[in-house]
N, C-alpha and C positions, 0 to 999 in steps of 0.2 A: 303599493305592491310590497315595499320593504316592510311596512308595519304588519301586513298580513303574514309575511314570511317569518318575522320575529315572533308573532303570536303563535304560529304553528310550532315554533321551536320552544315555546314555553316562556318567552320573554315578553312581558307586558300583556299577557292574555287575561281572560276573564277570571274573576275571583268568586268564590262561593262560600257562604257562611250559613250554616244551619242553626237556627235558634229554637230551642225546645220550650214549650210552655211549662213543662215540669220535668226535672231530671231525676226525680225519685218516683219509681214506678213499681207496680205489682204485676206479675204475669196475668194476662187476661184483660188488663186495663188498656185504655186507648192512649196511644202516643200521638201528640199533636204539636204543631209548631209551624214555622215558616222557613223557607229557604230564600236567603237574600243574595242576589247575583249583582255583580258590578262588572260592566264591560271593561275591557282592557284598552289597548292603544289602537285597536282595529275592530271592525265589525266581525262577529264570529257566528257561525251556525252551531247551535246546540241540538244534537239529535235527541238525547234523553238525559234526564237526571235520575240518579239512583240513590236510594238510601239502603245501606247494608247494616244489619244488626250483627255485630261482631263480638267474638270473644277469642281467647287463646287456650289451647289445650296442650297438655304434656304428652310427649311421645318418646319412647326409648329408642335411641340410635347409638349403636356401638357402645353399649353399656353406659350411655350418658342420657340424662333427661334434657330434652330440648322442648322449646315452646313454639308452637306454630299457630298462626292466625286461622280462625275458623269462622265461616259465614253461617249464621243461624237463620237469617231471613233476608230477602231482597224485595224492595218495593220500588216501583217506577213512579215518578212524580211528573205530571204534565206531559205535553206533547212537544214535538220538534218546534223550535223557534229560533229567531235571529236576535242577538243582542248587539246593539250598536256600541260604538266607541264611547266609553264613559257612561253608558246607560245603566240605570238601576232597575231591577225587577224583583218582585216578591211573589213567591208561590207558596200557598198554604198546603199542608199535608196532614193526614191522620191515618193511622193504621193500628191494628190490635197487636199488643205485645204477646207473642206466642206463649202458651202455657208452659212449654218446656224451657223457656228462658231461665238460665240458672241465676239464683240470687248471688249478689256480689258479696260473698262471704269468703274469708280466708284469702287465698291468692286469686280468686276468680274476679276477672274484670270483664265488663261489658260496655261496649260503646256503639254509637251510630256513626257510620262513616258515609260521607256524601261524595259522590263522584259524578262528573259530567262527561257525556260522550260528545267530544268535539272533534270533527273530522280533521285529521292531520295535525292534531295538537296534543301537547302533554295534558293528561287528564288531571284537572285540578281536584284536590281532595280536601275534605274537612272532617275532623274527628271530634266527637262530643261524647265524653264518658257519662254514663248514667249509673245511678244507684238502684239496684233491683232488690226489692224486699221479697222475702219468701211469700208465696201464695198462702192464703188462709189455711188450707189443708196441710201444706208442708210445715207451716208455722206451728200448728197444733201438734204434729208429730215431734218436731224439734223440742217443743216445750215439754212434752211427755218424757222424752229421752233425758233431758237435762234436769228439769225441775222435779219430776216425779220419780225417775229411775236413777238419778244421780250420775249419769254419764257426763263427761267433760269433752267438749269439742276440741280436738287437737288440730285438725286441718280440714280444709275443703278446697278441692281443686278439680278443674276440668281435665279429663284424660281421653285420649283416643281409644276407641274400642272397635275391634273387628266386627263385632256383632251389631252394635248400635251406632257406629260412627263416632259418637262421643258420649261421655257420661260425666256427671259431676259426682265425685267420690267424697263422702264425709267420713272422717276417721274420729272415733271416740275412744277415750280411756274410761274404763269402768270406775264407778264410784263405790260407795259403801255396800250397796245391795249385791253387786256382781263382782266385787273386787277379788274375791277368792276364787272365782270360777273362770273369769275371762281375762285374757291379755289385751284384747282389742275388739272393737266392734266397728265394722265398716258398713256404710249404708249408701244406697243409690235410690233416688226418687224418680218415679215416672208419673208425670201428671197426666190425668185423663179428664175428660168432661164428666163431672159427677163423681169422680173417685181419684184416689192416689194409690199407686202400687209401690212397694219397697222391695228391694233385693238386699238381704242382710247376709254378711259373712261373719260368723260368730266364732270366737276362740281362735282367731288367726294371729300367729306371731309375725311381726314385721320381718320382711325378707328383702327389703331394699328394692332397687329398681327392677331386679329380675322378676319380682312378683307383682307387677302392676295389676291391681284388682280389676281394672276395666278390661284388661286383655284376657282374663281368665273366663269368668262367668260360666264355668262348667258346674252344673248343679251336683254337688257331692254332699257328704254328710255335714259339712259346715255351711252350706248355702241354703237359704230358704227365702220364700216370698211371702209377703203379707200385704193385704190391701185394706183400705178403708173407704167406705162410701161417704158421700156428703152427710148422710143421715147419721152415720157413726161419729163423724167428726163433730157434728152439732150436738151430740150427747155430752160432750165435754172432754177435757184433757184426761181426766181420771179413767174414763172408758177407753180412750186410746192407749193410755199407759198400761192398763190391765191386759189388753190384747197383746201389746208388745212384750210385756213381762212373760206371759204364758208362752209366746213364740220363742223368745230367747232362752227360756229355761229348758226347753226341749233339747237344746244344743249346748248347754253350758255344763 
């Protein structure tokens, strides 16, 4: 009885460790691995095991930028079971990394957090950071912006948005081609099956925390949208660069 009471208080209870087959992933790829459980000092009932795909996003509060954890996806692994004292169990899992998973560029972090539902007990948690590379379509656009049009990436960060809940904002400084015309270019990516859509803010001067791009998203003379299908992306980076150049020049 004493052991069960201590376990429910978080002393000597079950441990959980998620082991990924690969910690470098691309949105749309499969995430796989196993969850290793080790029983504590007493038998415990485990109702469910959850895998949470997590990141953090900036939010403005009282003129200060704060970072809050954000759940991108939740996956339940296995069914209810009992784990005995000192017993070890392994559960395999696999799920698809959502297309909208942000690449881990700049300040952006992504991790998988494991939690167990254990009645009357402290929920054991395990956190595993992953490296998310840009999807092929996003990679082609980024290459066109930097290698072909000369933009330099200044920052990339997740931000809360009233309209979209969260967005990843990329800020670029103009290079030789647009240096005389632009102060800054900000880009948001929206991944779709078979296409990618961009929201661009052109010729915007930095306004500090009061001007969080993600909170605005009001389409005025400096905002525009442009999209690329898989077919356009497959035509090559130069084709993508030409379409971006023509779009940006309308507002520069």
